C-alpha positions as CSV (number, residue, x, y, z in Angstrom):
1,M,-49.9,31.9,-9.4
2,K,-48.4,28.4,-9.3
3,S,-47.9,26.7,-6.0
4,N,-44.4,25.5,-5.4
5,L,-44.9,23.6,-2.1
6,G,-46.0,20.0,-1.9
7,L,-48.3,18.5,0.7
8,Q,-45.5,17.2,3.0
9,D,-43.7,20.5,2.8
10,R,-46.8,22.4,3.7
11,L,-47.6,20.2,6.6
12,V,-44.1,20.5,8.0
13,R,-44.2,24.3,7.7
14,A,-47.6,24.4,9.4
15,A,-46.3,22.4,12.3
16,I,-43.2,24.6,12.6
17,G,-45.3,27.7,12.5
18,V,-47.7,26.5,15.1
19,L,-44.9,25.3,17.4
20,V,-42.9,28.5,17.1
21,L,-45.9,30.8,17.7
22,A,-47.0,28.6,20.6
23,G,-43.6,28.8,22.2
24,V,-43.5,32.6,21.8
25,L,-47.0,33.1,23.2
26,I,-46.4,30.8,26.1
27,T,-43.0,32.1,27.1
28,P,-43.0,35.6,28.5
29,A,-41.1,38.2,26.4
30,T,-38.7,38.8,29.3
31,N,-37.2,35.3,28.9
32,F,-35.9,36.2,25.4
33,T,-32.4,37.7,25.3
34,A,-33.4,40.6,23.0
35,P,-36.6,41.9,21.5
36,V,-35.2,41.1,18.1
37,V,-35.2,37.4,18.9
38,Y,-38.8,37.6,20.3
39,Y,-40.2,39.5,17.3
40,G,-38.0,37.5,14.9
41,A,-39.6,34.3,16.2
42,I,-43.1,35.7,15.6
43,V,-42.2,36.7,12.1
44,I,-40.8,33.3,11.3
45,G,-43.8,31.5,12.8
46,V,-46.3,33.7,10.8
47,M,-44.3,33.3,7.6
48,A,-44.2,29.5,8.0
49,L,-48.0,29.5,8.5
50,M,-48.6,31.8,5.5
51,N,-46.3,29.6,3.3
52,S,-48.3,26.6,4.4
53,L,-51.7,28.1,3.8
54,T,-50.9,29.6,0.4
55,G,-48.5,26.9,-0.9
56,L,-46.1,29.5,-2.1
57,C,-42.5,30.1,-0.9
58,V,-40.6,33.1,-2.3
59,I,-37.2,31.5,-1.5
60,F,-38.1,28.3,-3.4
61,R,-39.3,30.5,-6.3
62,L,-36.0,32.4,-6.4
63,L,-34.0,29.2,-6.3
64,G,-36.2,27.5,-8.9
65,M,-37.3,24.8,-6.5
66,N,-40.7,23.0,-6.7
67,T,-41.9,20.2,-4.4
68,C,-45.3,19.9,-6.0
69,S,-46.0,16.8,-8.0
70,G,-47.9,16.6,-11.3
71,K,-50.6,19.2,-12.0
72,A,-51.1,20.0,-8.3
73,G,-48.9,23.0,-8.7
74,N,-51.4,24.9,-10.8
75,M,-53.5,27.4,-8.7
76,S,-55.8,29.9,-10.4
């Protein structure tokens, strides 16, 4: 599969994922207005980290976007 996330995009997503997950893990679940918000934040944090680690974003692929430069987008 071809990677469609550039280095800066991957770093930003990693930072967002870590911050969201840290916020969820530090803040007790009772402080969230609904369980949907709590678990939704966990899903968003994990997805941001997975996108960062794999270099693939399904939404970017559906929209035809690519932030990779040169041949860095080729992953075997």
